[in-house]
PyMOL CGO cylinders between C-alpha atoms (Angstrom):
from pymol import cmd
from pymol.cgo import CYLINDER

trace = [
    CYLINDER, -96.05, -185.74, -88.97, -98.64, -186.60, -86.39, 0.3, 1, 1, 1, 1, 1, 1,
    CYLINDER, -98.64, -186.60, -86.39, -99.55, -183.78, -84.02, 0.3, 1, 1, 1, 1, 1, 1,
    CYLINDER, -99.55, -183.78, -84.02, -96.97, -183.86, -81.28, 0.3, 1, 1, 1, 1, 1, 1,
    CYLINDER, -96.97, -183.86, -81.28, -96.10, -182.07, -78.10, 0.3, 1, 1, 1, 1, 1, 1,
    CYLINDER, -96.10, -182.07, -78.10, -92.64, -180.55, -78.10, 0.3, 1, 1, 1, 1, 1, 1,
    CYLINDER, -92.64, -180.55, -78.10, -91.30, -183.39, -75.93, 0.3, 1, 1, 1, 1, 1, 1,
    CYLINDER, -91.30, -183.39, -75.93, -92.72, -186.01, -78.28, 0.3, 1, 1, 1, 1, 1, 1,
    CYLINDER, -92.72, -186.01, -78.28, -91.32, -184.15, -81.28, 0.3, 1, 1, 1, 1, 1, 1,
    CYLINDER, -91.32, -184.15, -81.28, -87.84, -184.25, -79.75, 0.3, 1, 1, 1, 1, 1, 1,
    CYLINDER, -87.84, -184.25, -79.75, -88.19, -187.96, -79.04, 0.3, 1, 1, 1, 1, 1, 1,
    CYLINDER, -88.19, -187.96, -79.04, -88.99, -188.61, -82.72, 0.3, 1, 1, 1, 1, 1, 1,
    CYLINDER, -88.99, -188.61, -82.72, -85.50, -187.61, -83.75, 0.3, 1, 1, 1, 1, 1, 1,
    CYLINDER, -85.50, -187.61, -83.75, -85.39, -190.40, -86.32, 0.3, 1, 1, 1, 1, 1, 1,
    CYLINDER, -85.39, -190.40, -86.32, -87.84, -188.47, -88.52, 0.3, 1, 1, 1, 1, 1, 1,
    CYLINDER, -87.84, -188.47, -88.52, -85.11, -186.29, -89.96, 0.3, 1, 1, 1, 1, 1, 1,
    CYLINDER, -85.11, -186.29, -89.96, -81.58, -186.57, -91.22, 0.3, 1, 1, 1, 1, 1, 1,
    CYLINDER, -81.58, -186.57, -91.22, -79.84, -189.86, -90.70, 0.3, 1, 1, 1, 1, 1, 1,
    CYLINDER, -79.84, -189.86, -90.70, -82.88, -192.05, -91.35, 0.3, 1, 1, 1, 1, 1, 1,
    CYLINDER, -82.88, -192.05, -91.35, -82.61, -194.69, -94.01, 0.3, 1, 1, 1, 1, 1, 1,
    CYLINDER, -82.61, -194.69, -94.01, -85.18, -194.95, -96.77, 0.3, 1, 1, 1, 1, 1, 1,
    CYLINDER, -85.18, -194.95, -96.77, -87.39, -198.02, -96.99, 0.3, 1, 1, 1, 1, 1, 1,
    CYLINDER, -87.39, -198.02, -96.99, -87.61, -197.52, -100.77, 0.3, 1, 1, 1, 1, 1, 1,
    CYLINDER, -87.61, -197.52, -100.77, -86.09, -200.94, -101.36, 0.3, 1, 1, 1, 1, 1, 1,
    CYLINDER, -86.09, -200.94, -101.36, -88.98, -202.53, -99.49, 0.3, 1, 1, 1, 1, 1, 1,
    CYLINDER, -88.98, -202.53, -99.49, -92.37, -200.83, -99.46, 0.3, 1, 1, 1, 1, 1, 1,
    CYLINDER, -92.37, -200.83, -99.46, -93.48, -203.23, -96.73, 0.3, 1, 1, 1, 1, 1, 1,
    CYLINDER, -93.48, -203.23, -96.73, -92.89, -200.66, -93.98, 0.3, 1, 1, 1, 1, 1, 1,
    CYLINDER, -92.89, -200.66, -93.98, -95.52, -198.44, -95.60, 0.3, 1, 1, 1, 1, 1, 1,
    CYLINDER, -95.52, -198.44, -95.60, -98.02, -201.17, -96.39, 0.3, 1, 1, 1, 1, 1, 1,
    CYLINDER, -98.02, -201.17, -96.39, -98.38, -202.87, -93.02, 0.3, 1, 1, 1, 1, 1, 1,
    CYLINDER, -98.38, -202.87, -93.02, -99.66, -200.06, -90.76, 0.3, 1, 1, 1, 1, 1, 1,
    CYLINDER, -99.66, -200.06, -90.76, -103.44, -199.73, -90.45, 0.3, 1, 1, 1, 1, 1, 1,
    CYLINDER, -103.44, -199.73, -90.45, -104.75, -196.32, -89.42, 0.3, 1, 1, 1, 1, 1, 1,
    CYLINDER, -104.75, -196.32, -89.42, -107.84, -195.60, -87.28, 0.3, 1, 1, 1, 1, 1, 1,
    CYLINDER, -107.84, -195.60, -87.28, -110.15, -196.17, -90.25, 0.3, 1, 1, 1, 1, 1, 1,
    CYLINDER, -110.15, -196.17, -90.25, -108.63, -199.61, -90.80, 0.3, 1, 1, 1, 1, 1, 1,
    CYLINDER, -108.63, -199.61, -90.80, -107.01, -198.56, -94.07, 0.3, 1, 1, 1, 1, 1, 1,
    CYLINDER, -107.01, -198.56, -94.07, -103.51, -199.85, -94.63, 0.3, 1, 1, 1, 1, 1, 1,
    CYLINDER, -103.51, -199.85, -94.63, -100.99, -197.24, -95.78, 0.3, 1, 1, 1, 1, 1, 1,
    CYLINDER, -100.99, -197.24, -95.78, -98.46, -194.88, -94.30, 0.3, 1, 1, 1, 1, 1, 1,
    CYLINDER, -98.46, -194.88, -94.30, -100.02, -194.89, -90.83, 0.3, 1, 1, 1, 1, 1, 1,
    CYLINDER, -100.02, -194.89, -90.83, -100.61, -191.16, -91.15, 0.3, 1, 1, 1, 1, 1, 1,
    CYLINDER, -100.61, -191.16, -91.15, -104.27, -190.53, -91.75, 0.3, 1, 1, 1, 1, 1, 1,
    CYLINDER, -104.27, -190.53, -91.75, -105.53, -193.03, -94.27, 0.3, 1, 1, 1, 1, 1, 1,
    CYLINDER, -105.53, -193.03, -94.27, -104.15, -191.38, -97.41, 0.3, 1, 1, 1, 1, 1, 1,
    CYLINDER, -104.15, -191.38, -97.41, -103.99, -194.17, -99.97, 0.3, 1, 1, 1, 1, 1, 1,
    CYLINDER, -103.99, -194.17, -99.97, -102.07, -191.86, -102.34, 0.3, 1, 1, 1, 1, 1, 1,
    CYLINDER, -102.07, -191.86, -102.34, -99.01, -192.42, -100.16, 0.3, 1, 1, 1, 1, 1, 1,
    CYLINDER, -99.01, -192.42, -100.16, -98.86, -196.02, -101.34, 0.3, 1, 1, 1, 1, 1, 1,
    CYLINDER, -98.86, -196.02, -101.34, -98.66, -194.82, -104.96, 0.3, 1, 1, 1, 1, 1, 1,
    CYLINDER, -98.66, -194.82, -104.96, -95.00, -194.01, -104.62, 0.3, 1, 1, 1, 1, 1, 1,
    CYLINDER, -95.00, -194.01, -104.62, -92.68, -191.08, -104.55, 0.3, 1, 1, 1, 1, 1, 1,
    CYLINDER, -92.68, -191.08, -104.55, -88.98, -190.56, -104.23, 0.3, 1, 1, 1, 1, 1, 1,
    CYLINDER, -88.98, -190.56, -104.23, -88.85, -191.96, -100.65, 0.3, 1, 1, 1, 1, 1, 1,
    CYLINDER, -88.85, -191.96, -100.65, -86.08, -189.43, -99.88, 0.3, 1, 1, 1, 1, 1, 1,
    CYLINDER, -86.08, -189.43, -99.88, -85.67, -188.60, -96.19, 0.3, 1, 1, 1, 1, 1, 1,
    CYLINDER, -85.67, -188.60, -96.19, -87.22, -185.28, -95.15, 0.3, 1, 1, 1, 1, 1, 1,
    CYLINDER, -87.22, -185.28, -95.15, -88.14, -183.05, -92.24, 0.3, 1, 1, 1, 1, 1, 1,
    CYLINDER, -88.14, -183.05, -92.24, -90.25, -180.54, -94.18, 0.3, 1, 1, 1, 1, 1, 1,
    CYLINDER, -90.25, -180.54, -94.18, -92.30, -180.50, -97.39, 0.3, 1, 1, 1, 1, 1, 1,
    CYLINDER, -92.30, -180.50, -97.39, -89.65, -178.21, -98.87, 0.3, 1, 1, 1, 1, 1, 1,
    CYLINDER, -89.65, -178.21, -98.87, -87.21, -181.17, -98.71, 0.3, 1, 1, 1, 1, 1, 1,
    CYLINDER, -87.21, -181.17, -98.71, -89.36, -183.05, -101.25, 0.3, 1, 1, 1, 1, 1, 1,
    CYLINDER, -89.36, -183.05, -101.25, -90.08, -182.61, -104.98, 0.3, 1, 1, 1, 1, 1, 1,
    CYLINDER, -90.08, -182.61, -104.98, -93.05, -180.27, -105.62, 0.3, 1, 1, 1, 1, 1, 1,
    CYLINDER, -93.05, -180.27, -105.62, -95.39, -183.19, -106.41, 0.3, 1, 1, 1, 1, 1, 1,
    CYLINDER, -95.39, -183.19, -106.41, -94.68, -184.87, -103.06, 0.3, 1, 1, 1, 1, 1, 1,
    CYLINDER, -94.68, -184.87, -103.06, -95.09, -184.21, -99.35, 0.3, 1, 1, 1, 1, 1, 1,
    CYLINDER, -95.09, -184.21, -99.35, -93.06, -185.19, -96.32, 0.3, 1, 1, 1, 1, 1, 1,
    CYLINDER, -93.06, -185.19, -96.32, -95.07, -188.08, -94.84, 0.3, 1, 1, 1, 1, 1, 1,
    CYLINDER, -95.07, -188.08, -94.84, -94.14, -189.28, -91.37, 0.3, 1, 1, 1, 1, 1, 1,
    CYLINDER, -94.14, -189.28, -91.37, -95.08, -192.17, -89.13, 0.3, 1, 1, 1, 1, 1, 1,
    CYLINDER, -95.08, -192.17, -89.13, -93.97, -193.17, -85.67, 0.3, 1, 1, 1, 1, 1, 1,
    CYLINDER, -93.97, -193.17, -85.67, -92.60, -196.47, -86.97, 0.3, 1, 1, 1, 1, 1, 1,
    CYLINDER, -92.60, -196.47, -86.97, -90.89, -195.63, -90.28, 0.3, 1, 1, 1, 1, 1, 1,
    CYLINDER, -90.89, -195.63, -90.28, -89.79, -192.00, -89.88, 0.3, 1, 1, 1, 1, 1, 1,
    CYLINDER, -89.79, -192.00, -89.88, -90.25, -189.29, -92.52, 0.3, 1, 1, 1, 1, 1, 1,
    CYLINDER, -90.25, -189.29, -92.52, -89.97, -189.80, -96.28, 0.3, 1, 1, 1, 1, 1, 1,
    CYLINDER, -89.97, -189.80, -96.28, -91.11, -187.97, -99.41, 0.3, 1, 1, 1, 1, 1, 1,
    CYLINDER, -91.11, -187.97, -99.41, -94.28, -189.59, -100.75, 0.3, 1, 1, 1, 1, 1, 1,
    CYLINDER, -94.28, -189.59, -100.75, -96.77, -188.80, -103.48, 0.3, 1, 1, 1, 1, 1, 1,
    CYLINDER, -96.77, -188.80, -103.48, -99.63, -186.71, -102.10, 0.3, 1, 1, 1, 1, 1, 1,
    CYLINDER, -99.63, -186.71, -102.10, -101.10, -183.27, -101.59, 0.3, 1, 1, 1, 1, 1, 1,
    CYLINDER, -101.10, -183.27, -101.59, -99.41, -180.91, -99.16, 0.3, 1, 1, 1, 1, 1, 1,
    CYLINDER, -99.41, -180.91, -99.16, -101.26, -179.11, -96.39, 0.3, 1, 1, 1, 1, 1, 1,
    CYLINDER, -101.26, -179.11, -96.39, -101.82, -175.36, -96.46, 0.3, 1, 1, 1, 1, 1, 1,
    CYLINDER, -101.82, -175.36, -96.46, -101.72, -174.45, -92.74, 0.3, 1, 1, 1, 1, 1, 1,
    CYLINDER, -101.72, -174.45, -92.74, -99.69, -171.33, -91.91, 0.3, 1, 1, 1, 1, 1, 1,
    CYLINDER, -99.69, -171.33, -91.91, -96.86, -171.36, -89.37, 0.3, 1, 1, 1, 1, 1, 1,
    CYLINDER, -96.86, -171.36, -89.37, -97.88, -170.23, -85.88, 0.3, 1, 1, 1, 1, 1, 1,
    CYLINDER, -97.88, -170.23, -85.88, -101.41, -169.42, -87.05, 0.3, 1, 1, 1, 1, 1, 1,
    CYLINDER, -101.41, -169.42, -87.05, -103.40, -172.43, -88.19, 0.3, 1, 1, 1, 1, 1, 1,
    CYLINDER, -103.40, -172.43, -88.19, -104.57, -175.33, -86.02, 0.3, 1, 1, 1, 1, 1, 1,
    CYLINDER, -104.57, -175.33, -86.02, -103.59, -178.85, -87.08, 0.3, 1, 1, 1, 1, 1, 1,
    CYLINDER, -103.59, -178.85, -87.08, -104.17, -182.46, -86.15, 0.3, 1, 1, 1, 1, 1, 1,
    CYLINDER, -104.17, -182.46, -86.15, -101.17, -183.78, -88.13, 0.3, 1, 1, 1, 1, 1, 1,
    CYLINDER, -101.17, -183.78, -88.13, -98.35, -182.49, -90.32, 0.3, 1, 1, 1, 1, 1, 1,
    CYLINDER, -98.35, -182.49, -90.32, -100.54, -183.22, -93.34, 0.3, 1, 1, 1, 1, 1, 1,
    CYLINDER, -100.54, -183.22, -93.34, -102.54, -180.09, -92.38, 0.3, 1, 1, 1, 1, 1, 1,
    CYLINDER, -102.54, -180.09, -92.38, -99.49, -177.81, -92.54, 0.3, 1, 1, 1, 1, 1, 1,
    CYLINDER, -99.49, -177.81, -92.54, -97.65, -176.20, -95.46, 0.3, 1, 1, 1, 1, 1, 1,
    CYLINDER, -97.65, -176.20, -95.46, -94.38, -177.22, -93.76, 0.3, 1, 1, 1, 1, 1, 1,
    CYLINDER, -94.38, -177.22, -93.76, -95.47, -180.76, -92.74, 0.3, 1, 1, 1, 1, 1, 1,
    CYLINDER, -95.47, -180.76, -92.74, -94.78, -179.94, -89.06, 0.3, 1, 1, 1, 1, 1, 1,
    CYLINDER, -94.78, -179.94, -89.06, -97.53, -179.81, -86.40, 0.3, 1, 1, 1, 1, 1, 1,
    CYLINDER, -97.53, -179.81, -86.40, -96.50, -179.09, -82.79, 0.3, 1, 1, 1, 1, 1, 1,
    CYLINDER, -96.50, -179.09, -82.79, -98.12, -178.38, -79.45, 0.3, 1, 1, 1, 1, 1, 1,
    CYLINDER, -98.12, -178.38, -79.45, -98.85, -174.69, -79.01, 0.3, 1, 1, 1, 1, 1, 1,
    CYLINDER, -98.85, -174.69, -79.01, -100.21, -172.74, -76.03, 0.3, 1, 1, 1, 1, 1, 1,
    CYLINDER, -100.21, -172.74, -76.03, -102.86, -174.37, -73.84, 0.3, 1, 1, 1, 1, 1, 1,
    CYLINDER, -102.86, -174.37, -73.84, -102.34, -177.78, -75.47, 0.3, 1, 1, 1, 1, 1, 1,
    CYLINDER, -102.34, -177.78, -75.47, -103.71, -176.74, -78.88, 0.3, 1, 1, 1, 1, 1, 1,
    CYLINDER, -103.71, -176.74, -78.88, -101.79, -178.04, -81.90, 0.3, 1, 1, 1, 1, 1, 1,
    CYLINDER, -101.79, -178.04, -81.90, -100.46, -175.48, -84.39, 0.3, 1, 1, 1, 1, 1, 1,
    CYLINDER, -100.46, -175.48, -84.39, -98.59, -175.65, -87.70, 0.3, 1, 1, 1, 1, 1, 1,
    CYLINDER, -98.59, -175.65, -87.70, -94.88, -174.89, -87.31, 0.3, 1, 1, 1, 1, 1, 1,
    CYLINDER, -94.88, -174.89, -87.31, -92.17, -174.23, -89.90, 0.3, 1, 1, 1, 1, 1, 1,
    CYLINDER, -92.17, -174.23, -89.90, -88.43, -174.00, -90.44, 0.3, 1, 1, 1, 1, 1, 1,
    CYLINDER, -88.43, -174.00, -90.44, -86.81, -170.82, -89.15, 0.3, 1, 1, 1, 1, 1, 1,
    CYLINDER, -86.81, -170.82, -89.15, -83.41, -169.18, -88.82, 0.3, 1, 1, 1, 1, 1, 1,
    CYLINDER, -83.41, -169.18, -88.82, -84.27, -166.80, -85.95, 0.3, 1, 1, 1, 1, 1, 1,
    CYLINDER, -84.27, -166.80, -85.95, -87.16, -165.58, -83.79, 0.3, 1, 1, 1, 1, 1, 1,
    CYLINDER, -87.16, -165.58, -83.79, -88.03, -162.97, -86.46, 0.3, 1, 1, 1, 1, 1, 1,
    CYLINDER, -88.03, -162.97, -86.46, -89.17, -165.85, -88.71, 0.3, 1, 1, 1, 1, 1, 1,
    CYLINDER, -89.17, -165.85, -88.71, -91.68, -166.99, -86.06, 0.3, 1, 1, 1, 1, 1, 1,
    CYLINDER, -91.68, -166.99, -86.06, -94.82, -165.46, -84.64, 0.3, 1, 1, 1, 1, 1, 1,
    CYLINDER, -94.82, -165.46, -84.64, -98.35, -166.01, -83.53, 0.3, 1, 1, 1, 1, 1, 1,
    CYLINDER, -98.35, -166.01, -83.53, -98.70, -168.98, -81.19, 0.3, 1, 1, 1, 1, 1, 1,
    CYLINDER, -98.70, -168.98, -81.19, -95.10, -170.14, -81.89, 0.3, 1, 1, 1, 1, 1, 1,
    CYLINDER, -95.10, -170.14, -81.89, -92.76, -167.19, -81.26, 0.3, 1, 1, 1, 1, 1, 1,
    CYLINDER, -92.76, -167.19, -81.26, -89.47, -169.00, -80.59, 0.3, 1, 1, 1, 1, 1, 1,
    CYLINDER, -89.47, -169.00, -80.59, -87.04, -170.43, -83.14, 0.3, 1, 1, 1, 1, 1, 1,
    CYLINDER, -87.04, -170.43, -83.14, -85.47, -173.53, -81.59, 0.3, 1, 1, 1, 1, 1, 1,
    CYLINDER, -85.47, -173.53, -81.59, -83.19, -176.30, -82.87, 0.3, 1, 1, 1, 1, 1, 1,
    CYLINDER, -83.19, -176.30, -82.87, -84.74, -179.77, -82.55, 0.3, 1, 1, 1, 1, 1, 1,
    CYLINDER, -84.74, -179.77, -82.55, -82.28, -182.63, -83.05, 0.3, 1, 1, 1, 1, 1, 1,
    CYLINDER, -82.28, -182.63, -83.05, -82.69, -184.49, -86.36, 0.3, 1, 1, 1, 1, 1, 1,
    CYLINDER, -82.69, -184.49, -86.36, -85.70, -182.34, -87.34, 0.3, 1, 1, 1, 1, 1, 1,
    CYLINDER, -85.70, -182.34, -87.34, -84.18, -178.91, -87.83, 0.3, 1, 1, 1, 1, 1, 1,
    CYLINDER, -84.18, -178.91, -87.83, -84.74, -175.43, -86.47, 0.3, 1, 1, 1, 1, 1, 1,
    CYLINDER, -84.74, -175.43, -86.47, -88.48, -174.78, -86.10, 0.3, 1, 1, 1, 1, 1, 1,
    CYLINDER, -88.48, -174.78, -86.10, -90.87, -172.34, -84.47, 0.3, 1, 1, 1, 1, 1, 1,
    CYLINDER, -90.87, -172.34, -84.47, -92.13, -173.46, -81.05, 0.3, 1, 1, 1, 1, 1, 1,
    CYLINDER, -92.13, -173.46, -81.05, -94.26, -172.09, -78.21, 0.3, 1, 1, 1, 1, 1, 1,
    CYLINDER, -94.26, -172.09, -78.21, -93.04, -170.34, -75.08, 0.3, 1, 1, 1, 1, 1, 1,
    CYLINDER, -93.04, -170.34, -75.08, -92.05, -172.99, -72.47, 0.3, 1, 1, 1, 1, 1, 1,
]
cmd.load_cgo(trace, "trace")
């Protein structure tokens, strides 16, 4: 997922449950050029995304088979695609996109810095720069910053 402020994350509700997979037509993945001019998933120029994957809907890397990651774009939503997962820790590590995070979720933290988030079931699961566990429609319950 691209790095997003909490408001933008909420507005991207289509990235989670309820989205439909474009697996029948790969065209949605092949027509978006990123900043480098490479055509792919629109999420950072990773040509491995075009190689395939299950194309199952996802919100987190954990929703995908172990050999895939949850790849998201503003135009197609979030789907499991072939590619390496990030390693950024929840509430600790800085990120520029979800591809940097073990969870696949990058959100705005304190002072406008972007930080890896993760799924949670209560505030005890959160910490560091993202101490609150909050439900975000169509994404899930994730750690977020203090308002």
